[in-house]
PLY file of the C-alpha trace (Angstrom):
ply
format ascii 1.0
element vertex 185
property float x
property float y
property float z
element edge 184
property int vertex1
property int vertex2
end_header
5.67 7.45 23.89
3.66 9.91 21.78
6.66 12.13 21.01
8.77 9.10 20.10
5.86 7.83 17.99
5.87 11.12 16.07
9.62 10.83 15.50
9.25 7.23 14.31
6.35 8.21 12.06
8.44 10.90 10.36
11.32 8.46 9.89
8.83 6.03 8.32
7.68 8.75 5.92
11.30 9.36 4.93
11.76 5.65 4.18
8.47 5.55 2.27
9.62 8.38 0.03
12.85 6.49 -0.62
10.86 3.28 -1.38
12.71 1.56 1.43
9.59 -0.37 2.36
11.06 -3.01 4.66
14.27 -4.88 5.37
15.30 -6.59 2.14
18.26 -7.03 -0.15
16.92 -4.25 -2.39
16.48 -1.89 0.58
19.95 -2.80 1.89
21.40 -1.68 -1.44
19.54 1.64 -1.34
20.49 2.35 2.26
24.15 1.40 1.73
24.38 3.43 -1.49
26.23 6.69 -1.65
24.38 9.75 -0.48
22.03 7.99 1.93
22.00 9.95 5.22
24.06 8.28 7.95
21.39 8.82 10.62
18.76 7.15 8.43
21.11 4.27 7.70
21.44 3.80 11.45
17.63 3.89 11.88
17.31 1.26 9.16
19.86 -0.96 10.85
18.17 -0.56 14.27
14.48 -0.76 13.31
14.08 -1.37 9.57
12.33 0.48 6.79
8.98 2.21 6.45
6.81 -0.72 7.55
8.84 -1.44 10.66
8.78 2.24 11.65
5.02 2.56 11.09
4.48 -0.51 13.27
6.77 0.97 15.92
4.79 4.21 15.72
1.54 2.35 16.33
3.02 0.40 19.26
4.08 3.71 20.86
0.75 5.41 20.11
-2.01 2.85 19.54
-4.59 5.62 19.09
-2.89 6.98 15.97
-4.72 5.60 12.92
-2.44 7.33 10.40
0.39 4.89 11.13
-1.75 1.88 10.25
-3.28 3.71 7.27
0.24 4.34 5.95
1.09 0.65 6.42
-1.78 -0.02 4.03
-0.51 2.61 1.63
3.00 1.11 1.64
1.65 -2.34 0.77
-0.67 -0.80 -1.83
2.20 1.04 -3.55
4.64 -1.84 -3.18
2.14 -4.29 -4.63
1.49 -1.94 -7.55
5.18 -1.65 -8.41
5.58 -5.43 -8.23
2.50 -5.92 -10.40
3.97 -3.55 -12.99
7.12 -5.72 -13.03
4.85 -8.75 -13.46
3.09 -7.13 -16.39
6.42 -6.30 -18.03
7.69 -9.86 -17.52
4.58 -11.23 -19.24
5.07 -8.80 -22.14
8.61 -10.14 -22.55
7.18 -13.66 -22.68
8.47 -14.68 -19.25
5.19 -16.06 -17.92
6.79 -17.86 -14.98
8.40 -14.69 -13.61
5.23 -12.79 -14.41
3.12 -15.18 -12.36
5.57 -15.23 -9.45
5.59 -11.43 -9.35
1.79 -11.27 -9.73
1.32 -13.51 -6.69
3.74 -11.35 -4.72
1.78 -8.24 -5.74
-1.47 -9.86 -4.58
0.19 -10.70 -1.25
0.98 -6.99 -0.76
-2.49 -5.87 -1.84
-3.99 -8.34 0.64
-1.71 -6.90 3.34
-2.91 -3.42 2.38
-6.53 -4.52 2.77
-5.68 -6.05 6.17
-4.12 -2.78 7.32
-7.13 -0.79 6.11
-9.40 -3.23 8.01
-7.34 -2.51 11.12
-7.91 1.20 10.60
-11.65 0.72 10.06
-11.86 -1.32 13.28
-10.98 1.66 15.47
-11.41 4.67 13.17
-14.16 3.61 10.74
-14.24 6.84 8.74
-10.57 7.75 8.86
-9.46 10.04 6.04
-9.38 8.16 2.74
-9.46 4.59 4.00
-12.60 3.65 2.04
-11.13 5.22 -1.10
-7.86 3.34 -0.71
-9.71 0.04 -0.22
-11.62 0.81 -3.41
-8.36 1.54 -5.19
-6.87 -1.83 -4.20
-9.97 -3.61 -5.49
-9.84 -1.58 -8.71
-6.24 -2.70 -9.28
-7.17 -6.30 -8.55
-10.07 -5.99 -11.01
-7.67 -4.74 -13.67
-5.34 -7.64 -12.92
-8.17 -10.18 -13.25
-9.24 -8.58 -16.53
-5.69 -8.90 -17.86
-5.81 -12.59 -16.96
-9.17 -13.01 -18.71
-11.08 -13.66 -15.48
-14.16 -11.52 -16.11
-16.20 -12.87 -13.16
-13.38 -12.28 -10.67
-12.81 -8.82 -12.16
-16.50 -7.98 -11.73
-16.35 -9.10 -8.07
-13.35 -6.84 -7.46
-14.95 -3.89 -9.23
-18.16 -4.26 -7.20
-16.07 -4.11 -4.04
-14.25 -1.08 -5.43
-17.51 0.72 -6.16
-18.90 -0.15 -2.72
-15.89 1.46 -1.05
-15.80 4.45 -3.41
-19.45 5.01 -2.51
-18.66 4.85 1.22
-15.93 7.41 0.68
-18.25 9.62 -1.39
-20.62 9.76 1.58
-17.80 11.17 3.72
-16.12 13.41 1.17
-18.21 14.24 -1.89
-15.66 16.72 -3.27
-12.65 14.43 -3.84
-12.22 14.36 -7.64
-10.14 11.12 -7.88
-13.05 9.24 -6.30
-15.30 10.25 -9.22
-12.63 9.43 -11.80
-12.11 5.97 -10.35
-15.83 5.27 -10.14
-16.14 6.29 -13.80
-13.20 4.08 -14.71
-14.85 1.05 -13.10
-18.12 1.71 -14.89
0 1
1 2
2 3
3 4
4 5
5 6
6 7
7 8
8 9
9 10
10 11
11 12
12 13
13 14
14 15
15 16
16 17
17 18
18 19
19 20
20 21
21 22
22 23
23 24
24 25
25 26
26 27
27 28
28 29
29 30
30 31
31 32
32 33
33 34
34 35
35 36
36 37
37 38
38 39
39 40
40 41
41 42
42 43
43 44
44 45
45 46
46 47
47 48
48 49
49 50
50 51
51 52
52 53
53 54
54 55
55 56
56 57
57 58
58 59
59 60
60 61
61 62
62 63
63 64
64 65
65 66
66 67
67 68
68 69
69 70
70 71
71 72
72 73
73 74
74 75
75 76
76 77
77 78
78 79
79 80
80 81
81 82
82 83
83 84
84 85
85 86
86 87
87 88
88 89
89 90
90 91
91 92
92 93
93 94
94 95
95 96
96 97
97 98
98 99
99 100
100 101
101 102
102 103
103 104
104 105
105 106
106 107
107 108
108 109
109 110
110 111
111 112
112 113
113 114
114 115
115 116
116 117
117 118
118 119
119 120
120 121
121 122
122 123
123 124
124 125
125 126
126 127
127 128
128 129
129 130
130 131
131 132
132 133
133 134
134 135
135 136
136 137
137 138
138 139
139 140
140 141
141 142
142 143
143 144
144 145
145 146
146 147
147 148
148 149
149 150
150 151
151 152
152 153
153 154
154 155
155 156
156 157
157 158
158 159
159 160
160 161
161 162
162 163
163 164
164 165
165 166
166 167
167 168
168 169
169 170
170 171
171 172
172 173
173 174
174 175
175 176
176 177
177 178
178 179
179 180
180 181
181 182
182 183
183 184
């Protein structure tokens, strides 16, 4: 299954780049739009979007941490785009939509953290996992600050710094890690 896992992983990357995260009405519209490759439309119909393909990849090759890491990245990015929509809704004065979207963003960030925990369980120092965990907590700290929840923001930022420090111990030459630590401070 390793070869098929590699194929599925590359299909998942394609869907990630198209922001076809998972089966949904929004993804259906993208996939059924003009110009979407027929073979990728068929893959979507058979398996789903990026998340479903990364999960399939991991089922076919359970020793491949990148697939689970990318599941975390999908939820991280998806949550961030939803949170931006939440922020814009609040700016327009639509607090109800803003709160609904914010909760959906948190759901995705929590799913990202769960995926990163899965990675850490069998590949504790895999690539940038600690950095990505820190990034999710940084975003959640920003969100809590925007809501006026200073204590919750501080909790999130402490978790961010803890994970940025873990990453620094593995890779002390990754500039974004320093920038994000500085941002939190």
